[in-house]
C-alpha positions, 0 to 999 in steps of 0.5 A: 309847636307853640313855645312855652313861655318861661315863667319869671321868678317872682324874686327877680321882680322883688329884687328889682323893686327893692331899694339899695337900702333894703337889699343891704339890710337883707344881706346883713340879716342873712350873713349875720347868722350864716358864715357860709353865706357871709363868705360867699357874699364877700367873695362875690362883692370883692370881684364885682364891686369897685373898692379902694385899696383899704377896703380891699385889704379889709375885705380880705381879712373879713373873708379869712374870718368868714372862713374861720367862722364856717369851720370852727364848729366842726373843728371844735367837735373834732377836737373834743372827740379826738377826730371824727368822720373823714368827710368832716375832717377833709372839709375842715382841712380844705377850709384851713388850706384856703385860710393859709393861702389867703394869709400867705398872700400878705394882704391881711391886717395885723389885728385880724392875723393876731386875733386869728392866731389866738383862736388857733393856738388852743387847738394846736395845744390840745392836738386832738383834732387830727389836723396838726399840719394844717393848723401849724401851717395857718399859724405860720402863715399868720406871721408877717413880721419878727414880732409875730414870729417871736410871739408865736415861738413864745406861745409854743414854748409856753405849751410845754409840749415836745412838738410845739417846743420843737417848732419854738426852737426852730423859730428862735433859730430862724430869728437868730436868737442864739440864747433861746435856741440853745436853751431849748435845744439843750433840753432835748438831746436824745437822737442823732437828729437832735445832735445833727440839728445842733451841729449844723447850728454851730457849723453855720455860725462858723464854729466848726470845731465845736460842730465836729466835737458835738457830732462825735459826741452824738455818734456815741450817745445818739439813740437812733436816727444817725444817718444825717450825723454820719453823713456830716462826719463822713463829709468832713473825713472826705474833706480832710483826706481821712480815707479810713474814717470816711469808709468806716462811716459809709460802711456803718451808714450802708449796713444799718437797714441794708438795702440794695440802694445802700449796697450800690452806693457803698460799692460806688464809694470804694475802689476795687481793692477797698471793695474786696475788703468790705464786700464780705463784711457787707454780705455778713450783714445780710443775715440780719436784714430785711428778707426782701432787700436780701433777695434784691441784693442776691439777685443783683449779684446773680447769686441765684442759689442764695436767692432761691433759698431766701425766697423759700424761707420767706414763703409765698406771700399771704397778700400779693401786694406784700410780696409782688417782688418775691413772685416776680423773682420766682417767675425768673427762677422757674427755669433754673430751679423748677422743683424749688419754685414749684414747692414755693408756689404750692406753699401759697395754697395753704389749706386749699379746702378751707372756707375763705373769703372771695379775695382769698379764693382769688389769690389761690386761683392765681397760685393754681395758674402759676402751678399749672404753668410751671408743670406744663410749660416749664417741666412739661410734666402733664402727668404730674399736673393730672395727679395734682389736679385730681387730688385738689379737684373738689377744692378747685371747683370751690375756688373757681365758683367763688372767685369773680375775677379775671383770674377765675375766668382764666381758670376756665380752662379746667372746666372747658377746653382742658376738661376733656384733656385732663378732668374727663380722664380723672375719676372723682377722688375727693368726696368730702370737705374733710377729705379735700383738706387732708389732700393738701399735704398728700398733693405736696407729697405727690409732687415731690415723689413724682419729681424723684421718679 
């Protein structure tokens, strides 16, 4: 076979024939109006050309400016419209991260850094582009010296907005400017976290009495976000040997939004005798807590009667990702409380005859699998399953036909291997959609009446 000769690119001939002056003119012309090409040329030449240290430093700065020129039109549009397409936002965010990385290397000239900072600050002021984290990160990376940091803090302060002022306050604290820090800190003392910030400032400065006094004041006046403040005071109480105060603070910490992890942590703090006193107080707080955490604590304590009561109160989750723990608990409690868990599962069907989207049919198909498993495998009640399946037969057909998931495939037993055993012996009792809808409450009552028999 004759080999076809590869055709030479005419551009190769032209590049070979052109002088360095002509090539340089071409590159300048291409890069003058296209920031992406300029950036690519800078990166390529930095890798392949021999540069002096000064030229390298200047080229790093030029690369940063090229990145900024490439993203600023899109950033300006995002800022003008309060956000935009996700792909554009992601692209601009990625370029900002690249700028931050280059600045963080510490090789960018001061003039370029300051110029870039002045370009970024208006976007931080408006806060409209949806890229605040990235913009603040670039602004911070542009500061190499104390003078840079002070200029940035003053710029943030001049914006007269809460979030930039918070950054300014942190910068002044980092610079050791006590007067400016305390001035800005005093303008906003609302949450426990605000008081904790001031408390740690005094504590680190060695003014411990003042720190504790402000911590106590914050405990009285703070409007939420008290965890850090309580933890600080609890540690001081532990150091001073004030056991009563320590346990009171730890109890308050644990029972605010009580979780299983907080429950365990507080119990670990107490001696057996102390826990005997605090245990009823902790359990009294369960009534006002989140139901999922209450369920976890009841299961941890092996209080299964209370756990099943919480489970039934919660009801079967509409979205399984939102209640997967409850379903896991129901599975564990099937053998202990089969009738209660059966009712819990049946509640998950809702109006089984109603029209629904495919995801809802898939969810109901999973619920039917659980009902069947409990009736046949746990209760050994095939008759009750026949009655239930008979009432809901038309709805079940709709569910299975409308569900394109593994669950629907598993439900194939209803129409294949299990069909002869159950459905062939059951006459069609449901005629219309209206009758199927009406059968939901009847099906529940049949399950109950059969269990009573």
